[in-house]
C-alpha positions in Angstrom: 70.0 158.8 -7.7 72.2 160.9 -9.9 69.3 163.2 -10.9 68.5 163.8 -7.2 72.2 164.5 -6.7 72.1 167.3 -9.2 69.0 168.8 -7.7 70.3 168.6 -4.2 73.7 169.7 -5.3 72.2 173.0 -6.4 72.3 173.9 -2.7 76.0 174.1 -2.8 76.8 177.3 -4.7 80.4 178.3 -4.5 80.8 179.0 -8.2 80.2 182.7 -7.8 83.1 183.1 -5.3 86.0 185.0 -6.8 89.4 184.5 -5.3 92.6 186.5 -6.1 95.1 184.9 -8.5 92.4 182.3 -9.4 93.3 180.1 -6.4 91.4 176.9 -7.6 92.7 174.9 -4.6 91.2 177.3 -2.1 87.9 177.2 -4.0 87.9 173.4 -3.8 88.5 173.6 -0.1 85.5 176.0 0.3 83.3 173.8 -1.8 84.4 170.7 0.1 83.5 172.4 3.4 80.1 173.4 2.0 79.4 169.9 0.7 80.4 168.4 4.1 78.3 170.9 6.0 75.3 170.1 3.8 75.8 166.3 4.1 76.0 166.6 7.8 72.8 168.7 7.9 70.9 166.2 5.8 72.2 163.4 7.9 70.8 165.0 11.1 67.5 165.4 9.3 67.6 161.6 8.6 67.6 162.3 4.8 70.4 159.8 4.2 69.5 159.2 0.5 70.0 162.9 -0.2 73.2 163.0 1.9 74.6 160.1 -0.3 73.4 162.0 -3.3 75.6 164.9 -2.3 78.5 162.5 -1.7 78.3 161.3 -5.3 77.8 164.9 -6.6 81.1 165.8 -5.0 82.9 163.2 -7.0 81.1 164.3 -10.2 82.3 167.9 -9.4 85.9 166.5 -9.1 86.0 167.3 -5.3 87.5 164.5 -3.4 85.9 163.8 0.1 88.2 163.9 3.1 87.9 162.1 6.4 85.4 164.6 7.8 83.2 164.4 4.7 83.2 160.6 4.7 82.4 160.6 8.4 79.5 162.9 7.8 78.2 160.6 5.1 78.6 157.5 7.3 76.8 159.3 10.1 73.9 160.0 7.7 73.8 156.3 6.9 73.9 155.6 10.6 70.9 157.8 11.3 69.1 156.3 8.3 69.8 152.7 9.5 71.5 152.0 6.3 74.4 149.8 7.5 75.3 148.6 4.0 75.9 152.2 2.9 78.1 152.9 5.9 80.3 149.9 5.3 80.6 150.8 1.6 81.8 154.2 2.5 84.4 152.8 4.9 85.6 150.6 2.0 85.7 153.7 -0.3 87.8 155.5 2.3 90.3 152.7 2.3 90.4 152.6 -1.5 90.9 156.3 -1.7 93.7 156.2 0.9 91.7 158.5 3.1 92.5 158.3 6.8 89.9 156.3 8.8 89.5 157.7 12.3 87.6 156.6 15.4 84.7 158.8 14.5 84.3 157.1 11.1 84.4 153.6 12.6 82.1 154.5 15.5 79.5 155.8 13.1 79.7 152.6 11.0 79.5 150.5 14.2 76.4 152.4 15.3 74.8 151.9 11.8 75.3 148.1 12.3 73.9 148.3 15.8 70.7 149.9 14.7 70.1 147.1 12.2 71.1 144.3 14.6 74.3 143.4 12.7 76.2 142.5 15.8 78.8 140.3 14.1 79.7 143.1 11.6 79.9 145.6 14.5 82.3 143.3 16.3 84.4 142.8 13.2 84.7 146.6 12.8 86.0 146.9 16.4 88.5 144.2 15.6 89.6 146.1 12.4 90.0 149.2 14.5 92.3 147.5 17.0 94.3 146.0 14.1 94.8 149.5 12.7 96.0 150.6 16.2 92.9 152.8 16.6 91.6 152.8 20.2 87.7 152.4 20.4 86.2 154.9 22.7 83.2 154.7 25.0 80.8 155.6 22.2 82.2 152.8 20.0 81.9 150.2 22.8 78.4 151.4 23.7 77.3 150.9 20.1 78.8 147.5 19.7 77.4 146.3 23.1 74.0 147.6 22.0 74.4 145.6 18.8 75.1 142.5 20.8 72.0 143.2 22.9 69.9 143.4 19.8 71.4 140.2 18.6 70.8 138.5 22.0 74.6 137.9 22.5 74.9 138.4 26.2 78.3 136.7 26.5 79.8 139.0 23.9 78.3 142.0 25.7 79.8 141.0 29.0 83.2 140.3 27.3 83.2 143.8 25.8 82.6 145.3 29.3 85.6 143.4 30.4 87.7 144.7 27.5 86.6 148.3 28.5 87.8 147.8 32.0 91.2 146.5 30.8 91.5 149.6 28.5 90.6 151.7 31.6 87.5 153.1 29.8 84.7 154.0 32.1 81.3 152.7 30.8 78.4 155.1 31.0 74.7 154.6 31.6 74.1 153.7 28.0 76.9 151.1 28.0 75.7 149.4 31.2 72.1 149.6 30.3 72.7 147.9 26.9 74.7 145.1 28.6 72.0 144.7 31.3 69.4 144.4 28.5 71.5 141.8 26.8 71.5 139.8 30.0 67.8 140.2 30.2 67.3 138.7 26.7 69.7 135.9 27.6 67.8 135.1 30.7 70.9 135.8 32.8 69.3 137.4 35.9 72.4 137.1 38.1 74.5 139.0 35.6 71.8 141.6 35.2 71.6 142.2 38.9 75.4 142.4 39.1 75.5 145.1 36.5 72.8 147.0 38.3 74.8 146.8 41.5 77.9 148.1 39.7 75.8 151.0 38.3 74.7 151.9 41.9 78.2 151.8 43.2 79.3 154.1 40.3 76.4 156.4 41.4 75.0 156.4 37.9 71.5 157.7 37.4 69.3 154.7 37.0 66.0 155.2 35.1 62.8 153.2 34.8 64.0 151.5 31.6 67.1 150.1 33.4 65.1 148.8 36.3 62.5 147.3 33.9 65.2 145.4 32.1 66.5 144.0 35.4 63.0 143.0 36.6 62.4 141.4 33.3 65.6 139.4 33.7 64.4 138.2 37.1 61.0 137.3 35.5 62.8 135.2 32.9 64.8 133.5 35.6 61.7 132.9 37.7 63.1 135.0 40.5 59.9 136.6 41.8 61.3 137.7 45.1 64.2 139.6 43.4 61.7 141.2 41.1 59.6 142.5 44.0 62.7 143.7 45.8 63.7 145.8 42.8 60.2 147.3 42.7 60.6 148.3 46.3 64.0 149.9 45.6 62.4 151.9 42.7 59.8 153.4 44.9 62.4 154.1 47.6 64.3 156.2 45.0 61.1 157.9 43.9 61.1 156.2 40.5 57.6 155.5 39.3 57.2 152.1 37.6 55.5 152.1 34.3 53.2 149.5 32.9 56.1 147.6 31.3 57.8 147.4 34.7 54.6 146.3 36.5 54.0 143.7 33.8 57.4 142.2 34.3 56.8 142.0 38.0 53.4 140.4 37.7 54.8 137.9 35.2 57.6 137.1 37.6 55.1 136.4 40.3 53.0 134.3 37.9 56.0 132.1 37.1 56.8 131.7 40.8 53.3 130.6 41.6 52.7 133.8 43.6 49.2 134.7 42.7 48.6 136.9 45.8 51.6 139.1 44.9 50.5 139.2 41.3 47.1 140.5 42.2 48.6 142.9 44.7 50.9 144.3 41.9 47.9 144.6 39.6 46.0 146.6 42.3 49.1 148.8 42.8 49.2 149.4 39.0 45.6 150.6 39.1 46.2 152.7 42.2 49.0 154.5 40.4 46.5 155.4 37.7 48.4 153.3 35.1 46.3 151.6 32.5 46.9 147.8 32.6 47.0 146.3 29.1 46.4 142.8 27.7 49.8 141.6 28.9 49.1 142.8 32.4 45.8 140.9 32.7 47.1 137.8 30.9 49.9 137.4 33.4 47.6 138.0 36.3 45.0 135.5 35.0 47.8 133.0 34.4 48.9 133.5 38.0 45.4 132.7 39.2 45.4 129.7 37.0 48.6 128.3 38.6 47.2 129.1 42.0 43.9 127.4 41.2 42.0 130.6 41.9 39.1 130.3 39.4 37.1 133.2 41.1 40.1 135.5 40.7 40.5 134.5 37.0 36.8 135.2 36.2 36.9 138.5 38.1 39.9 139.6 36.0 38.0 138.6 32.8 35.2 140.8 34.0 37.6 143.7 34.6 39.0 143.4 31.2 35.6 143.5 29.6 34.7 146.6 31.7 38.0 148.3 30.5 37.1 147.5 26.9 40.2 145.3 26.5 39.9 142.4 24.1 39.4 139.1 25.7 41.6 137.0 23.4 42.1 133.3 23.2 45.1 133.3 25.5 43.4 134.9 28.5 40.2 132.9 28.1 42.2 129.6 27.8 44.1 130.5 31.0 40.7 131.2 32.7 39.3 127.8 31.5 42.4 126.1 32.9 41.9 127.9 36.2 38.4 126.6 36.4 39.5 123.1 35.4 42.1 122.9 38.2 39.5 123.8 40.7 37.0 121.2 39.3 34.7 124.0 38.0 33.9 122.2 34.7 30.6 124.1 34.2 32.4 127.4 34.4 35.1 126.1 32.0 32.5 125.1 29.4 30.7 128.4 29.9 33.8 130.4 29.0 34.3 128.1 26.0 30.8 128.7 24.8 31.2 132.5 25.3 34.2 132.3 23.0 32.0 130.9 20.2 29.4 133.6 20.8 32.0 136.2 20.4 33.0 134.6 17.1 36.4 133.4 18.6 37.3 129.9 17.4 38.8 127.9 20.3 42.2 126.5 19.6 43.9 123.4 20.9 44.9 125.1 24.1 41.3 126.2 24.9 39.9 122.7 24.1 42.7 120.9 26.1 42.0 123.1 29.1 38.3 122.4 28.9 38.9 118.6 28.5 41.2 118.7 31.6 38.4 120.4 33.5 35.9 117.6 32.5 38.5 114.9 33.4 39.0 116.3 36.9 35.3 115.8 37.6 34.9 112.5 35.7 32.5 114.2 33.2 33.2 111.8 30.3 30.1 112.6 28.2 31.1 116.3 27.8 34.7 115.4 27.4 33.9 113.1 24.4 31.7 115.9 23.0 34.8 118.2 23.1 37.0 115.7 21.3 34.3 115.4 18.6 34.1 119.2 18.3 37.9 119.3 17.8 37.7 116.7 15.0 34.9 118.6 13.3 37.1 121.8 13.4 40.1 119.8 12.1 42.0 120.3 15.4 44.1 117.3 16.2 43.8 116.5 20.0 47.1 116.0 21.8 48.1 112.8 23.5 47.4 114.5 26.8 43.8 115.2 25.7 43.3 111.6 24.8 45.0 110.6 28.1 42.4 112.7 30.0 39.7 110.8 28.2 41.2 107.5 29.2 41.5 108.6 32.8 37.9 109.7 32.7 36.7 106.4 31.4 38.7 104.6 34.1 37.1 106.7 36.8 33.7 105.8 35.5 34.9 102.1 35.3 34.4 102.1 31.6 37.5 100.0 31.1 36.6 98.7 27.6 36.2 102.3 26.4 39.6 103.2 28.0 41.2 100.3 26.1 39.6 101.3 22.8 40.7 104.9 23.3 44.3 103.8 23.9 44.2 101.6 20.8 42.9 104.6 18.8 45.9 106.6 20.0 48.3 104.0 18.8 46.6 103.8 15.4 46.5 107.6 15.1 50.2 108.3 15.9 52.1 105.1 15.1 52.5 106.0 11.4 53.5 109.6 12.1 56.8 108.9 13.8 59.8 108.5 11.6 62.3 107.7 14.4 63.6 104.2 14.9 64.9 102.9 18.2 68.0 104.8 19.0 71.2 102.8 19.1 73.7 104.6 21.4 77.3 103.9 21.0 77.8 103.3 24.8 75.7 103.0 27.9 76.8 106.3 29.4 77.0 109.9 28.5 80.2 111.8 29.3 79.2 115.4 30.1 82.0 117.9 29.8 82.1 120.8 32.2 79.6 119.4 34.7 80.9 117.1 37.4 77.4 116.5 38.6 76.5 114.9 35.3 79.5 112.8 34.6 78.6 109.3 33.4 74.9 109.9 32.9 73.7 106.3 32.4 71.4 105.2 29.6 69.0 102.7 31.3 67.1 101.5 28.2 65.7 102.2 24.8 62.5 101.5 23.0 60.8 102.6 19.8 60.6 106.4 20.3 61.7 106.3 24.0 64.9 106.4 26.0 65.4 106.2 29.8 68.3 107.8 31.6 69.4 107.9 35.3 68.9 111.4 36.5 71.5 112.3 39.2 70.4 114.3 42.2 71.1 118.1 42.4 70.4 118.8 38.7 67.2 119.9 37.0 65.2 117.7 34.5 66.0 120.4 31.8 69.7 120.1 32.4 69.6 116.3 31.9 67.5 116.7 28.7 70.0 119.2 27.3 72.9 116.9 28.0 71.1 113.9 26.5 70.3 116.0 23.4 74.0 116.9 23.1 75.0 113.2 23.3 72.5 112.3 20.6 73.8 115.1 18.4 77.4 113.8 18.8 76.1 110.5 17.4 74.7 112.2 14.4 71.1 112.1 15.7 69.9 115.7 15.4 66.6 116.0 17.3 65.0 117.9 20.1 64.6 115.9 23.3 61.6 116.2 25.5 60.2 114.5 28.6 56.6 113.5 29.5 57.3 113.5 33.3 59.7 115.3 35.6 61.8 114.6 38.7 62.5 117.2 41.4 65.9 118.9 41.6 67.0 116.6 44.5 65.3 113.4 43.3 67.3 110.8 41.5 66.3 107.9 39.4 64.6 106.9 36.1 63.7 109.7 33.7 61.9 108.8 30.5 62.7 111.0 27.5 61.3 111.2 23.9 64.0 111.9 21.3 61.3 113.0 18.9 59.9 116.0 20.9 57.0 118.3 20.1 54.5 116.8 17.8 55.9 113.3 17.2 53.9 110.1 17.5 56.1 108.8 20.3 55.6 112.0 22.3 51.8 111.8 22.0 51.6 108.1 22.8 53.7 108.5 25.9 51.8 111.6 27.0 48.5 109.8 26.6 49.7 107.0 28.9 51.0 109.5 31.6 47.8 111.5 31.5 45.7 108.4 31.4 47.5 107.0 34.5 48.6 103.9 32.6 52.3 104.3 33.6 53.7 102.3 36.4 56.1 104.3 38.6 57.8 103.0 41.7 59.9 105.0 44.1 62.0 104.3 47.1 61.9 106.8 50.0 62.8 107.2 53.6 60.5 108.9 56.0 61.0 109.8 59.7 58.6 109.6 62.6 56.5 107.0 64.3 56.6 103.7 62.4 53.9 103.1 59.7 53.8 99.5 60.8 56.0 96.4 60.8 57.9 95.3 57.7 55.5 94.2 55.0 52.8 96.6 56.0 50.9 97.9 52.9 48.5 100.8 52.9 47.0 103.7 50.8 47.1 107.4 51.4 44.1 109.3 50.0 44.5 113.1 50.5 43.8 115.9 48.1 46.8 118.0 47.1 46.5 121.8 46.5 49.1 124.3 45.1 47.6 127.0 47.3 49.2 127.2 50.8 48.2 130.4 52.8 51.5 130.2 54.7 53.9 129.9 51.8 54.5 128.8 48.2 54.7 125.0 48.8 52.0 122.6 47.9 49.9 121.1 50.7 47.3 118.5 51.5 43.9 120.2 51.6 40.3 119.4 51.3 39.9 121.8 48.3 42.8 120.3 46.3 43.0 117.7 43.6 42.4 114.0 44.2 45.7 112.1 44.9 46.4 108.5 45.8 49.7 107.0 47.0 50.3 103.3 47.8 53.2 102.3 50.1 54.8 99.2 51.5 57.2 99.2 54.5 60.4 97.6 53.6 62.4 98.3 56.7 62.4 100.3 60.0 65.5 101.8 61.5 65.5 103.1 65.1 67.8 106.0 65.7 69.1 107.5 69.0 68.2 111.1 69.8 71.0 113.7 69.3 71.4 113.9 73.2 71.1 110.1 73.7 67.7 110.3 75.4 65.1 107.6 74.6 62.3 110.1 74.9 62.0 112.7 72.1 59.6 115.7 71.8 58.5 114.4 68.4 58.1 110.8 69.4 60.4 107.9 68.6 63.0 108.6 65.9 62.3 105.9 63.4 63.3 105.9 59.8 61.1 103.8 57.5 62.3 102.7 54.1 59.2 102.6 51.9 58.3 101.3 48.4 55.9 103.8 46.8 53.5 103.4 43.9 51.6 106.3 42.6 47.9 106.2 41.8 48.1 109.8 40.6 50.9 112.1 39.7 50.5 115.4 41.5 53.5 117.7 42.1 55.4 116.7 45.3 52.7 114.1 46.0 54.9 111.6 47.9 56.4 114.3 50.0 53.1 116.0 50.8 51.2 112.8 51.6 53.9 111.4 54.0 54.2 114.8 55.6 50.4 114.9 56.1 50.8 111.7 58.1 53.5 113.3 60.3 56.2 111.2 58.6 58.1 113.7 56.3 60.9 112.4 54.1 64.4 112.4 55.6 66.2 115.7 54.9 63.1 117.3 53.3 63.4 120.9 54.5 60.3 122.0 52.6 57.6 119.8 54.1 59.1 118.7 57.5 57.5 120.5 60.4 60.5 119.7 62.6 64.2 120.3 62.4 65.8 117.1 61.3 69.3 116.2 62.6 70.4 114.0 59.7 73.9 114.8 58.7 74.1 111.2 57.4 71.8 112.1 54.5 72.8 115.0 52.3 69.5 115.5 50.5 65.8 114.5 50.4 65.7 110.7 50.5 63.6 110.0 47.3 64.5 107.9 44.3 62.5 106.8 41.3 63.4 103.2 41.0 61.3 101.9 38.1 59.1 103.2 35.3 57.1 101.0 32.9 55.0 102.0 29.9 54.5 101.0 26.3 56.6 102.3 23.5 55.4 103.4 20.0 55.1 99.8 18.9 52.9 98.9 21.9 55.7 96.9 23.5 56.3 97.1 27.2 59.2 99.4 28.0 60.6 99.2 31.5 63.6 100.9 33.0 65.1 100.5 36.5 67.7 102.6 38.3 69.8 101.4 41.2 69.7 103.5 44.3 72.2 106.4 43.9 75.5 106.4 45.7 74.6 109.1 48.3 71.4 107.4 49.3 73.2 104.0 49.4 75.7 105.5 51.9 72.8 106.9 54.0 71.2 103.4 54.1 74.5 101.8 55.2 74.7 104.3 58.0 71.2 103.3 59.2 72.0 99.6 59.0 75.0 100.1 61.2 72.9 101.9 63.8 70.1 99.2 63.6 
């Protein structure tokens, strides 16, 4: 370092300058300016090591740097992404009693920003304020950008608030950094709010800004918002790039909008943009979710024509698309093509192919796939084994199903280190969420715990709160679930404290996939009576995720096999809103049903009863008629009981009483009866 200092220091040549009366002080000032100018020049050329070399050469030449020289050296470290050097220089300024100004701090903050050192950047801003230095827009932009790189969206928004209090006007860079932070934090509402503020301020929005906002919508599964932003871009004559289109396609994929995803892909091609692997992966995944196997295979062909690599991810998604459409031959063909291309299928590829075989009851090929996984040292998941069990049961090979389940217990029992969880109380007090106060623990088994999910919250929210409770008891573990309940549905939710790859998770997953779990629901449907009290019947109707008229699932001949068993518990006759006995939709009868599931398709109960013309009370998604039911605030559906076996093979059953809101609705009907 010192040798390079001397070499570089040769550029500074003030020794030949002759001043009257031997003014040494003036000579030092001239040399200081030359050193500072050269340090600044090297910094702009991103030669930060040489710039630091000159800084040390100044001290060797007994020339003390001033604020401007230090700032130039810090700026050189900033451009060289050398945050440690920048902070060291700030410390040196303090030691030498050199005045630290806003420029010096801002350069150091920017150096921390470039290296993702968001906490140090925040600390520097705090130090500035403590020294009564007022950060400017450049400073705040840098620290907000640092928070964006560190995925600290809350800090970024807080800093925007501080700027407003200080009457500082954020610029495009400031807002864009904050918006990008919200994108990374999956905060689509905040991202759109920032975008709206930028429009009001008449700031020039570019493709990068819109791309970040669309990406935030994608992460928040807001496909309609993402498409709306694309429309706004085109209206303002901004041309989306591939990154923008990818975010839009991915948003449609997450929202189950395969038609819109393919339309965006077509628009990308029409704009003469070159779709990449990410583009096609998202589009194929959208086809997979929409059970569009032909579309998935067509996209694979387009990728091959475009000389894009068909990796394991896109092929696995295509296999899954074929499996969901009961095209097991196509699924196995893709799997075979992977081997021909010297691609080794992974657990995702095999699992998708196994699921395809299960959907058609093709147990011989399914067993062959399990054997191939073992030969390649790939451990099948509990779901894969559960698919095999389901396949055996379809073929009435009950002994084989029992032996397979026994094998699952033997394989996974010794791999779980968790004992039955002993909770301190029978309820979870959740701070900050009135909807989740007193979350009840319904039961515990070896590797399993059941909670009462309230209505109006997601399954993910319940799991997060349960995990928080376990953590407060000193049980640090991720919590997962092997089944789900809809947002409005209440009742029993079974969770696995040892999530991911634990024995309990795989044993429970095998039972759900193998249809060995007993689930009982209570629901209320409206329409013509399904029979007198005690009537029992079955509903056999295939369920598809593709509905030409919308995004909801539907009963359709091309869907997946689904079976629902019901028993009429009670019938309640209601007067029409205008008091007439005749009604355009027939008699207004509400029937309380006990439901058992033969299969577990998404929205199965709601779809099956709607297909009979008896939609659930207050179900706005699947009811063809407008229901006047102010007495029931949400869809009348409650999971009453779940029974399966825990990791030790013991029966684990949990029951949840009817929630308070549905109990009140039932009381209303009984009064009217």
